[in-house]
N, CA, C and O atoms as a Tripos MOL2 file, in Angstrom:
@<TRIPOS>MOLECULE
protein
  264   263    66     0     0
PROTEIN
NO_CHARGES

@<TRIPOS>ATOM
      1 N          32.4040    5.6420  -11.7520 N.3       1 UNK1
      2 CA         31.7110    6.0060  -12.9640 C.3       1 UNK1
      3 C          31.2640    4.7230  -13.6510 C.2       1 UNK1
      4 O          32.0520    3.7900  -13.8060 O.2       1 UNK1
      5 N          30.0030    4.6740  -14.0620 N.am      2 UNK2
      6 CA         29.5300    3.4800  -14.7710 C.3       2 UNK2
      7 C          30.3070    3.2700  -16.0670 C.2       2 UNK2
      8 O          30.6070    4.2260  -16.7820 O.2       2 UNK2
      9 N          30.6300    2.0140  -16.3620 N.am      3 UNK3
     10 CA         31.4510    1.7090  -17.5400 C.3       3 UNK3
     11 C          30.8030    2.1380  -18.8500 C.2       3 UNK3
     12 O          31.5070    2.4240  -19.8180 O.2       3 UNK3
     13 N          29.4620    2.1870  -18.8990 N.am      4 UNK4
     14 CA         28.8080    2.5660  -20.1550 C.3       4 UNK4
     15 C          28.9130    4.0620  -20.4460 C.2       4 UNK4
     16 O          28.5630    4.4910  -21.5460 O.2       4 UNK4
     17 N          29.3770    4.8560  -19.5070 N.am      5 UNK5
     18 CA         29.5520    6.2990  -19.7090 C.3       5 UNK5
     19 C          30.8840    6.6060  -20.4040 C.2       5 UNK5
     20 O          30.9760    7.5590  -21.1780 O.2       5 UNK5
     21 N          31.8930    5.8130  -20.1320 N.am      6 UNK6
     22 CA         33.2530    6.1000  -20.6080 C.3       6 UNK6
     23 C          33.3380    6.3440  -22.1080 C.2       6 UNK6
     24 O          34.0180    7.2900  -22.5050 O.2       6 UNK6
     25 N          32.6930    5.5530  -22.9770 N.am      7 UNK7
     26 CA         32.8060    5.8270  -24.4170 C.3       7 UNK7
     27 C          32.2280    7.1890  -24.8210 C.2       7 UNK7
     28 O          32.5650    7.6990  -25.8900 O.2       7 UNK7
     29 N          31.3790    7.7760  -24.0040 N.am      8 UNK8
     30 CA         30.7350    9.0380  -24.3450 C.3       8 UNK8
     31 C          31.4870   10.2730  -23.8260 C.2       8 UNK8
     32 O          31.0490   11.4000  -24.0560 O.2       8 UNK8
     33 N          32.5840   10.0750  -23.1470 N.am      9 UNK9
     34 CA         33.3000   11.2140  -22.5750 C.3       9 UNK9
     35 C          33.8930   12.1250  -23.6410 C.2       9 UNK9
     36 O          34.0460   13.3220  -23.3970 O.2       9 UNK9
     37 N          34.2230   11.6080  -24.7900 N.am     10 UNK10
     38 CA         34.8070   12.4160  -25.8590 C.3      10 UNK10
     39 C          33.8230   12.5910  -27.0070 C.2      10 UNK10
     40 O          34.2040   12.4580  -28.1700 O.2      10 UNK10
     41 N          32.5720   12.8850  -26.7030 N.am     11 UNK11
     42 CA         31.5690   13.0370  -27.7470 C.3      11 UNK11
     43 C          31.7780   14.3310  -28.5320 C.2      11 UNK11
     44 O          32.3600   15.2900  -28.0240 O.2      11 UNK11
     45 N          31.3060   14.3440  -29.7460 N.am     12 UNK12
     46 CA         31.4030   15.5210  -30.6100 C.3      12 UNK12
     47 C          30.3220   16.5250  -30.2190 C.2      12 UNK12
     48 O          29.2600   16.1400  -29.7310 O.2      12 UNK12
     49 N          30.5940   17.8140  -30.4340 N.am     13 UNK13
     50 CA         29.6280   18.8480  -30.0810 C.3      13 UNK13
     51 C          28.3320   18.7260  -30.8640 C.2      13 UNK13
     52 O          27.2820   19.1530  -30.3840 O.2      13 UNK13
     53 N          28.3850   18.1520  -32.0590 N.am     14 UNK14
     54 CA         27.1610   18.0210  -32.8470 C.3      14 UNK14
     55 C          26.4030   16.7250  -32.5430 C.2      14 UNK14
     56 O          25.3900   16.4450  -33.1830 O.2      14 UNK14
     57 N          26.8750   15.9380  -31.5840 N.am     15 UNK15
     58 CA         26.1180   14.7730  -31.1210 C.3      15 UNK15
     59 C          24.9290   15.2910  -30.3190 C.2      15 UNK15
     60 O          25.0890   15.7840  -29.2020 O.2      15 UNK15
     61 N          23.7500   15.1760  -30.8900 N.am     16 UNK16
     62 CA         22.5650   15.7720  -30.2670 C.3      16 UNK16
     63 C          21.8840   14.8320  -29.2850 C.2      16 UNK16
     64 O          21.0480   15.2670  -28.4940 O.2      16 UNK16
     65 N          22.2250   13.5650  -29.3240 N.am     17 UNK17
     66 CA         21.4810   12.5980  -28.5320 C.3      17 UNK17
     67 C          22.4540   11.6820  -27.8030 C.2      17 UNK17
     68 O          23.3100   11.0540  -28.4250 O.2      17 UNK17
     69 N          22.3220   11.6100  -26.5150 N.am     18 UNK18
     70 CA         23.1550   10.7330  -25.7020 C.3      18 UNK18
     71 C          22.2490   10.0520  -24.6920 C.2      18 UNK18
     72 O          21.8140   10.6770  -23.7250 O.2      18 UNK18
     73 N          21.9630    8.7830  -24.9090 N.am     19 UNK19
     74 CA         21.0980    8.0460  -23.9910 C.3      19 UNK19
     75 C          21.4720    6.5790  -24.0280 C.2      19 UNK19
     76 O          21.8070    6.0320  -25.0790 O.2      19 UNK19
     77 N          21.4100    5.9610  -22.8830 N.am     20 UNK20
     78 CA         21.6520    4.5360  -22.7530 C.3      20 UNK20
     79 C          20.6630    3.9860  -21.7430 C.2      20 UNK20
     80 O          20.1340    4.7130  -20.9020 O.2      20 UNK20
     81 N          20.4280    2.7020  -21.8450 N.am     21 UNK21
     82 CA         19.5640    2.0380  -20.8790 C.3      21 UNK21
     83 C          20.4040    1.6810  -19.6570 C.2      21 UNK21
     84 O          21.4090    0.9800  -19.7730 O.2      21 UNK21
     85 N          19.9990    2.1560  -18.5090 N.am     22 UNK22
     86 CA         20.7010    1.8570  -17.2650 C.3      22 UNK22
     87 C          19.8770    0.9300  -16.3910 C.2      22 UNK22
     88 O          20.1390    0.8050  -15.1940 O.2      22 UNK22
     89 N          18.8890    0.2820  -16.9770 N.am     23 UNK23
     90 CA         18.0480   -0.6010  -16.1750 C.3      23 UNK23
     91 C          17.1620    0.2110  -15.2500 C.2      23 UNK23
     92 O          16.7210    1.3070  -15.5940 O.2      23 UNK23
     93 N          16.9130   -0.3270  -14.0970 N.am     24 UNK24
     94 CA         16.1000    0.3980  -13.1230 C.3      24 UNK24
     95 C          16.9530    1.4370  -12.4250 C.2      24 UNK24
     96 O          18.0170    1.1230  -11.8910 O.2      24 UNK24
     97 N          16.4910    2.6600  -12.4290 N.am     25 UNK25
     98 CA         17.2060    3.7400  -11.7620 C.3      25 UNK25
     99 C          16.2340    4.5660  -10.9460 C.2      25 UNK25
    100 O          15.0230    4.5280  -11.1640 O.2      25 UNK25
    101 N          16.7710    5.2960  -10.0210 N.am     26 UNK26
    102 CA         15.9890    6.2220   -9.2000 C.3      26 UNK26
    103 C          16.7310    7.5420   -9.1370 C.2      26 UNK26
    104 O          17.9570    7.5880   -9.2320 O.2      26 UNK26
    105 N          15.9870    8.5900   -8.9790 N.am     27 UNK27
    106 CA         16.5780    9.9190   -8.8000 C.3      27 UNK27
    107 C          16.1400   10.4150   -7.4460 C.2      27 UNK27
    108 O          14.9550   10.3820   -7.1140 O.2      27 UNK27
    109 N          17.0900   10.8740   -6.6680 N.am     28 UNK28
    110 CA         16.7830   11.3850   -5.3510 C.3      28 UNK28
    111 C          17.2890   12.8250   -5.2690 C.2      28 UNK28
    112 O          18.4400   13.1100   -5.6010 O.2      28 UNK28
    113 N          16.4290   13.7120   -4.8300 N.am     29 UNK29
    114 CA         16.8170   15.0950   -4.6210 C.3      29 UNK29
    115 C          17.0650   15.2840   -3.1310 C.2      29 UNK29
    116 O          16.2380   14.9110   -2.2990 O.2      29 UNK29
    117 N          18.2020   15.8630   -2.8080 N.am     30 UNK30
    118 CA         18.5910   16.0250   -1.4120 C.3      30 UNK30
    119 C          18.9080   17.4870   -1.1540 C.2      30 UNK30
    120 O          19.6680   18.1190   -1.8890 O.2      30 UNK30
    121 N          18.3150   18.0030   -0.1050 N.am     31 UNK31
    122 CA         18.6370   19.3600    0.3380 C.3      31 UNK31
    123 C          19.5280   19.2340    1.5660 C.2      31 UNK31
    124 O          19.1300   18.6320    2.5640 O.2      31 UNK31
    125 N          20.7090   19.7880    1.5000 N.am     32 UNK32
    126 CA         21.6360   19.7350    2.6300 C.3      32 UNK32
    127 C          21.5360   21.0700    3.3610 C.2      32 UNK32
    128 O          21.9620   22.1100    2.8580 O.2      32 UNK32
    129 N          20.9640   21.0130    4.5540 N.am     33 UNK33
    130 CA         20.7820   22.2340    5.3540 C.3      33 UNK33
    131 C          22.1260   22.8880    5.6370 C.2      33 UNK33
    132 O          23.1060   22.2130    5.9540 O.2      33 UNK33
    133 N          22.1580   24.1950    5.5190 N.am     34 UNK34
    134 CA         23.3380   25.0090    5.8150 C.3      34 UNK34
    135 C          24.5580   24.5700    4.9860 C.2      34 UNK34
    136 O          25.6870   24.5690    5.4760 O.2      34 UNK34
    137 N          24.3050   24.1970    3.7210 N.am     35 UNK35
    138 CA         25.4010   23.7370    2.8680 C.3      35 UNK35
    139 C          26.4360   24.8380    2.6450 C.2      35 UNK35
    140 O          27.6300   24.5510    2.5550 O.2      35 UNK35
    141 N          25.9960   26.0910    2.5550 N.am     36 UNK36
    142 CA         26.9530   27.1870    2.3640 C.3      36 UNK36
    143 C          27.9660   27.2370    3.4990 C.2      36 UNK36
    144 O          29.1650   27.3870    3.2640 O.2      36 UNK36
    145 N          27.4830   27.1110    4.7270 N.am     37 UNK37
    146 CA         28.3840   27.1290    5.8760 C.3      37 UNK37
    147 C          29.2970   25.8960    5.8780 C.2      37 UNK37
    148 O          30.4860   25.9890    6.1810 O.2      37 UNK37
    149 N          28.7150   24.7410    5.5330 N.am     38 UNK38
    150 CA         29.5300   23.5230    5.4640 C.3      38 UNK38
    151 C          30.6200   23.6480    4.4070 C.2      38 UNK38
    152 O          31.7680   23.2690    4.6400 O.2      38 UNK38
    153 N          30.2550   24.1790    3.2470 N.am     39 UNK39
    154 CA         31.2400   24.2890    2.1700 C.3      39 UNK39
    155 C          32.3340   25.2920    2.5210 C.2      39 UNK39
    156 O          33.4800   25.1250    2.1060 O.2      39 UNK39
    157 N          31.9970   26.3230    3.2730 N.am     40 UNK40
    158 CA         33.0320   27.2660    3.7220 C.3      40 UNK40
    159 C          33.9470   26.6290    4.7590 C.2      40 UNK40
    160 O          35.1600   26.8400    4.7360 O.2      40 UNK40
    161 N          33.3640   25.8490    5.6700 N.am     41 UNK41
    162 CA         34.1470   25.2180    6.7400 C.3      41 UNK41
    163 C          35.0370   24.1040    6.1870 C.2      41 UNK41
    164 O          36.1890   23.9600    6.5970 O.2      41 UNK41
    165 N          34.4940   23.3170    5.2510 N.am     42 UNK42
    166 CA         35.2170   22.1840    4.6780 C.3      42 UNK42
    167 C          35.7470   22.4880    3.2800 C.2      42 UNK42
    168 O          35.8950   21.5740    2.4680 O.2      42 UNK42
    169 N          36.0370   23.7610    2.9830 N.am     43 UNK43
    170 CA         36.3440   24.1810    1.6090 C.3      43 UNK43
    171 C          37.4290   23.3450    0.9350 C.2      43 UNK43
    172 O          37.3710   23.1410   -0.2770 O.2      43 UNK43
    173 N          38.3990   22.8640    1.6740 N.am     44 UNK44
    174 CA         39.4530   22.0520    1.0660 C.3      44 UNK44
    175 C          39.0680   20.5810    0.9480 C.2      44 UNK44
    176 O          39.7810   19.7980    0.3200 O.2      44 UNK44
    177 N          37.9410   20.2030    1.5510 N.am     45 UNK45
    178 CA         37.5520   18.7940    1.5830 C.3      45 UNK45
    179 C          36.0960   18.5830    1.1730 C.2      45 UNK45
    180 O          35.5230   17.5330    1.4650 O.2      45 UNK45
    181 N          35.4900   19.5610    0.5040 N.am     46 UNK46
    182 CA         34.0600   19.4860    0.1910 C.3      46 UNK46
    183 C          33.7420   18.3230   -0.7500 C.2      46 UNK46
    184 O          32.6900   17.6990   -0.6150 O.2      46 UNK46
    185 N          34.6200   18.0230   -1.6910 N.am     47 UNK47
    186 CA         34.3720   16.9060   -2.6100 C.3      47 UNK47
    187 C          34.3710   15.5930   -1.8310 C.2      47 UNK47
    188 O          33.5250   14.7320   -2.0750 O.2      47 UNK47
    189 N          35.2950   15.4330   -0.9110 N.am     48 UNK48
    190 CA         35.3340   14.2390   -0.0760 C.3      48 UNK48
    191 C          34.1030   14.1190    0.8030 C.2      48 UNK48
    192 O          33.5710   13.0250    0.9920 O.2      48 UNK48
    193 N          33.6490   15.2490    1.3410 N.am     49 UNK49
    194 CA         32.4430   15.2530    2.1720 C.3      49 UNK49
    195 C          31.2300   14.8280    1.3540 C.2      49 UNK49
    196 O          30.4470   13.9840    1.7930 O.2      49 UNK49
    197 N          31.0720   15.4050    0.1740 N.am     50 UNK50
    198 CA         29.9490   15.0350   -0.6890 C.3      50 UNK50
    199 C          30.0380   13.5660   -1.1220 C.2      50 UNK50
    200 O          29.0210   12.8770   -1.2020 O.2      50 UNK50
    201 N          31.2440   13.0970   -1.3990 N.am     51 UNK51
    202 CA         31.4370   11.6990   -1.7660 C.3      51 UNK51
    203 C          30.9710   10.7890   -0.6300 C.2      51 UNK51
    204 O          30.2980    9.7880   -0.8750 O.2      51 UNK51
    205 N          31.3220   11.1250    0.5980 N.am     52 UNK52
    206 CA         30.8980   10.3250    1.7480 C.3      52 UNK52
    207 C          29.3830   10.3570    1.9080 C.2      52 UNK52
    208 O          28.7690    9.3230    2.1730 O.2      52 UNK52
    209 N          28.7770   11.5170    1.7520 N.am     53 UNK53
    210 CA         27.3180   11.6320    1.8780 C.3      53 UNK53
    211 C          26.6260   10.7500    0.8400 C.2      53 UNK53
    212 O          25.7020   10.0080    1.1750 O.2      53 UNK53
    213 N          27.0650   10.8240   -0.4160 N.am     54 UNK54
    214 CA         26.4240   10.0320   -1.4630 C.3      54 UNK54
    215 C          26.6880    8.5400   -1.2860 C.2      54 UNK54
    216 O          25.8060    7.7250   -1.5600 O.2      54 UNK54
    217 N          27.8760    8.1690   -0.8370 N.am     55 UNK55
    218 CA         28.1420    6.7580   -0.5650 C.3      55 UNK55
    219 C          27.2460    6.2470    0.5670 C.2      55 UNK55
    220 O          26.7440    5.1240    0.5040 O.2      55 UNK55
    221 N          27.0450    7.0760    1.6080 N.am     56 UNK56
    222 CA         26.1530    6.6900    2.7010 C.3      56 UNK56
    223 C          24.7210    6.5240    2.1980 C.2      56 UNK56
    224 O          24.0320    5.5890    2.6060 O.2      56 UNK56
    225 N          24.2650    7.4130    1.3200 N.am     57 UNK57
    226 CA         22.9310    7.2600    0.7260 C.3      57 UNK57
    227 C          22.8480    5.9690   -0.0950 C.2      57 UNK57
    228 O          21.8410    5.2640   -0.0360 O.2      57 UNK57
    229 N          23.9010    5.6570   -0.8600 N.am     58 UNK58
    230 CA         23.9230    4.4250   -1.6430 C.3      58 UNK58
    231 C          23.7830    3.2020   -0.7360 C.2      58 UNK58
    232 O          23.0340    2.2740   -1.0420 O.2      58 UNK58
    233 N          24.5070    3.2100    0.3730 N.am     59 UNK59
    234 CA         24.4410    2.0930    1.3220 C.3      59 UNK59
    235 C          23.0410    1.9570    1.8970 C.2      59 UNK59
    236 O          22.5050    0.8520    1.9810 O.2      59 UNK59
    237 N          22.4440    3.0870    2.2950 N.am     60 UNK60
    238 CA         21.0920    3.0560    2.8550 C.3      60 UNK60
    239 C          20.0670    2.5780    1.8240 C.2      60 UNK60
    240 O          19.1690    1.8020    2.1500 O.2      60 UNK60
    241 N          20.2030    3.0390    0.5920 N.am     61 UNK61
    242 CA         19.2690    2.6150   -0.4590 C.3      61 UNK61
    243 C          19.3990    1.1220   -0.7150 C.2      61 UNK61
    244 O          18.3930    0.4250   -0.8530 O.2      61 UNK61
    245 N          20.6110    0.6330   -0.7800 N.am     62 UNK62
    246 CA         20.8300   -0.7950   -0.9890 C.3      62 UNK62
    247 C          20.2590   -1.6030    0.1770 C.2      62 UNK62
    248 O          19.6180   -2.6330   -0.0300 O.2      62 UNK62
    249 N          20.4930   -1.1340    1.3900 N.am     63 UNK63
    250 CA         20.0100   -1.8320    2.5870 C.3      63 UNK63
    251 C          18.5000   -1.9360    2.6150 C.2      63 UNK63
    252 O          17.9530   -2.9560    3.0360 O.2      63 UNK63
    253 N          17.8150   -0.8830    2.1680 N.am     64 UNK64
    254 CA         16.3540   -0.8280    2.2360 C.3      64 UNK64
    255 C          15.6750   -1.1620    0.9070 C.2      64 UNK64
    256 O          14.4570   -1.0410    0.7770 O.2      64 UNK64
    257 N          16.4670   -1.5810   -0.0700 N.am     65 UNK65
    258 CA         15.9070   -2.0130   -1.3420 C.3      65 UNK65
    259 C          15.2670   -0.9140   -2.1620 C.2      65 UNK65
    260 O          14.3040   -1.1450   -2.8920 O.2      65 UNK65
    261 N          15.8080    0.2730   -2.0360 N.am     66 UNK66
    262 CA         15.2600    1.4140   -2.7910 C.3      66 UNK66
    263 C          15.9270    1.4890   -4.1390 C.2      66 UNK66
    264 O          15.6150    2.3750   -4.9340 O.2      66 UNK66
@<TRIPOS>BOND
     1     1     2 1
     2     2     3 1
     3     3     4 2
     4     3     5 am
     5     5     6 1
     6     6     7 1
     7     7     8 2
     8     7     9 am
     9     9    10 1
    10    10    11 1
    11    11    12 2
    12    11    13 am
    13    13    14 1
    14    14    15 1
    15    15    16 2
    16    15    17 am
    17    17    18 1
    18    18    19 1
    19    19    20 2
    20    19    21 am
    21    21    22 1
    22    22    23 1
    23    23    24 2
    24    23    25 am
    25    25    26 1
    26    26    27 1
    27    27    28 2
    28    27    29 am
    29    29    30 1
    30    30    31 1
    31    31    32 2
    32    31    33 am
    33    33    34 1
    34    34    35 1
    35    35    36 2
    36    35    37 am
    37    37    38 1
    38    38    39 1
    39    39    40 2
    40    39    41 am
    41    41    42 1
    42    42    43 1
    43    43    44 2
    44    43    45 am
    45    45    46 1
    46    46    47 1
    47    47    48 2
    48    47    49 am
    49    49    50 1
    50    50    51 1
    51    51    52 2
    52    51    53 am
    53    53    54 1
    54    54    55 1
    55    55    56 2
    56    55    57 am
    57    57    58 1
    58    58    59 1
    59    59    60 2
    60    59    61 am
    61    61    62 1
    62    62    63 1
    63    63    64 2
    64    63    65 am
    65    65    66 1
    66    66    67 1
    67    67    68 2
    68    67    69 am
    69    69    70 1
    70    70    71 1
    71    71    72 2
    72    71    73 am
    73    73    74 1
    74    74    75 1
    75    75    76 2
    76    75    77 am
    77    77    78 1
    78    78    79 1
    79    79    80 2
    80    79    81 am
    81    81    82 1
    82    82    83 1
    83    83    84 2
    84    83    85 am
    85    85    86 1
    86    86    87 1
    87    87    88 2
    88    87    89 am
    89    89    90 1
    90    90    91 1
    91    91    92 2
    92    91    93 am
    93    93    94 1
    94    94    95 1
    95    95    96 2
    96    95    97 am
    97    97    98 1
    98    98    99 1
    99    99   100 2
   100    99   101 am
   101   101   102 1
   102   102   103 1
   103   103   104 2
   104   103   105 am
   105   105   106 1
   106   106   107 1
   107   107   108 2
   108   107   109 am
   109   109   110 1
   110   110   111 1
   111   111   112 2
   112   111   113 am
   113   113   114 1
   114   114   115 1
   115   115   116 2
   116   115   117 am
   117   117   118 1
   118   118   119 1
   119   119   120 2
   120   119   121 am
   121   121   122 1
   122   122   123 1
   123   123   124 2
   124   123   125 am
   125   125   126 1
   126   126   127 1
   127   127   128 2
   128   127   129 am
   129   129   130 1
   130   130   131 1
   131   131   132 2
   132   131   133 am
   133   133   134 1
   134   134   135 1
   135   135   136 2
   136   135   137 am
   137   137   138 1
   138   138   139 1
   139   139   140 2
   140   139   141 am
   141   141   142 1
   142   142   143 1
   143   143   144 2
   144   143   145 am
   145   145   146 1
   146   146   147 1
   147   147   148 2
   148   147   149 am
   149   149   150 1
   150   150   151 1
   151   151   152 2
   152   151   153 am
   153   153   154 1
   154   154   155 1
   155   155   156 2
   156   155   157 am
   157   157   158 1
   158   158   159 1
   159   159   160 2
   160   159   161 am
   161   161   162 1
   162   162   163 1
   163   163   164 2
   164   163   165 am
   165   165   166 1
   166   166   167 1
   167   167   168 2
   168   167   169 am
   169   169   170 1
   170   170   171 1
   171   171   172 2
   172   171   173 am
   173   173   174 1
   174   174   175 1
   175   175   176 2
   176   175   177 am
   177   177   178 1
   178   178   179 1
   179   179   180 2
   180   179   181 am
   181   181   182 1
   182   182   183 1
   183   183   184 2
   184   183   185 am
   185   185   186 1
   186   186   187 1
   187   187   188 2
   188   187   189 am
   189   189   190 1
   190   190   191 1
   191   191   192 2
   192   191   193 am
   193   193   194 1
   194   194   195 1
   195   195   196 2
   196   195   197 am
   197   197   198 1
   198   198   199 1
   199   199   200 2
   200   199   201 am
   201   201   202 1
   202   202   203 1
   203   203   204 2
   204   203   205 am
   205   205   206 1
   206   206   207 1
   207   207   208 2
   208   207   209 am
   209   209   210 1
   210   210   211 1
   211   211   212 2
   212   211   213 am
   213   213   214 1
   214   214   215 1
   215   215   216 2
   216   215   217 am
   217   217   218 1
   218   218   219 1
   219   219   220 2
   220   219   221 am
   221   221   222 1
   222   222   223 1
   223   223   224 2
   224   223   225 am
   225   225   226 1
   226   226   227 1
   227   227   228 2
   228   227   229 am
   229   229   230 1
   230   230   231 1
   231   231   232 2
   232   231   233 am
   233   233   234 1
   234   234   235 1
   235   235   236 2
   236   235   237 am
   237   237   238 1
   238   238   239 1
   239   239   240 2
   240   239   241 am
   241   241   242 1
   242   242   243 1
   243   243   244 2
   244   243   245 am
   245   245   246 1
   246   246   247 1
   247   247   248 2
   248   247   249 am
   249   249   250 1
   250   250   251 1
   251   251   252 2
   252   251   253 am
   253   253   254 1
   254   254   255 1
   255   255   256 2
   256   255   257 am
   257   257   258 1
   258   258   259 1
   259   259   260 2
   260   259   261 am
   261   261   262 1
   262   262   263 1
   263   263   264 2
@<TRIPOS>SUBSTRUCTURE
     1 UNK1         2 RESIDUE 1 A UNK
     2 UNK2         6 RESIDUE 1 A UNK
     3 UNK3        10 RESIDUE 1 A UNK
     4 UNK4        14 RESIDUE 1 A UNK
     5 UNK5        18 RESIDUE 1 A UNK
     6 UNK6        22 RESIDUE 1 A UNK
     7 UNK7        26 RESIDUE 1 A UNK
     8 UNK8        30 RESIDUE 1 A UNK
     9 UNK9        34 RESIDUE 1 A UNK
    10 UNK10       38 RESIDUE 1 A UNK
    11 UNK11       42 RESIDUE 1 A UNK
    12 UNK12       46 RESIDUE 1 A UNK
    13 UNK13       50 RESIDUE 1 A UNK
    14 UNK14       54 RESIDUE 1 A UNK
    15 UNK15       58 RESIDUE 1 A UNK
    16 UNK16       62 RESIDUE 1 A UNK
    17 UNK17       66 RESIDUE 1 A UNK
    18 UNK18       70 RESIDUE 1 A UNK
    19 UNK19       74 RESIDUE 1 A UNK
    20 UNK20       78 RESIDUE 1 A UNK
    21 UNK21       82 RESIDUE 1 A UNK
    22 UNK22       86 RESIDUE 1 A UNK
    23 UNK23       90 RESIDUE 1 A UNK
    24 UNK24       94 RESIDUE 1 A UNK
    25 UNK25       98 RESIDUE 1 A UNK
    26 UNK26      102 RESIDUE 1 A UNK
    27 UNK27      106 RESIDUE 1 A UNK
    28 UNK28      110 RESIDUE 1 A UNK
    29 UNK29      114 RESIDUE 1 A UNK
    30 UNK30      118 RESIDUE 1 A UNK
    31 UNK31      122 RESIDUE 1 A UNK
    32 UNK32      126 RESIDUE 1 A UNK
    33 UNK33      130 RESIDUE 1 A UNK
    34 UNK34      134 RESIDUE 1 A UNK
    35 UNK35      138 RESIDUE 1 A UNK
    36 UNK36      142 RESIDUE 1 A UNK
    37 UNK37      146 RESIDUE 1 A UNK
    38 UNK38      150 RESIDUE 1 A UNK
    39 UNK39      154 RESIDUE 1 A UNK
    40 UNK40      158 RESIDUE 1 A UNK
    41 UNK41      162 RESIDUE 1 A UNK
    42 UNK42      166 RESIDUE 1 A UNK
    43 UNK43      170 RESIDUE 1 A UNK
    44 UNK44      174 RESIDUE 1 A UNK
    45 UNK45      178 RESIDUE 1 A UNK
    46 UNK46      182 RESIDUE 1 A UNK
    47 UNK47      186 RESIDUE 1 A UNK
    48 UNK48      190 RESIDUE 1 A UNK
    49 UNK49      194 RESIDUE 1 A UNK
    50 UNK50      198 RESIDUE 1 A UNK
    51 UNK51      202 RESIDUE 1 A UNK
    52 UNK52      206 RESIDUE 1 A UNK
    53 UNK53      210 RESIDUE 1 A UNK
    54 UNK54      214 RESIDUE 1 A UNK
    55 UNK55      218 RESIDUE 1 A UNK
    56 UNK56      222 RESIDUE 1 A UNK
    57 UNK57      226 RESIDUE 1 A UNK
    58 UNK58      230 RESIDUE 1 A UNK
    59 UNK59      234 RESIDUE 1 A UNK
    60 UNK60      238 RESIDUE 1 A UNK
    61 UNK61      242 RESIDUE 1 A UNK
    62 UNK62      246 RESIDUE 1 A UNK
    63 UNK63      250 RESIDUE 1 A UNK
    64 UNK64      254 RESIDUE 1 A UNK
    65 UNK65      258 RESIDUE 1 A UNK
    66 UNK66      262 RESIDUE 1 A UNK
């Protein structure tokens, strides 16, 4: 978790605005084919599987300068 997020974890419900500068960022949308079947098969480990997928994407993005 980015360190600049931590102070905002206990925000008040009436805090209407939450924004910080994160420098250059990118948003990537990923469709995982047959995710329903994967989540059923790996139901006890789905968070770990998703963590590995996102870490692999991070490595690839860093490698290719994305």
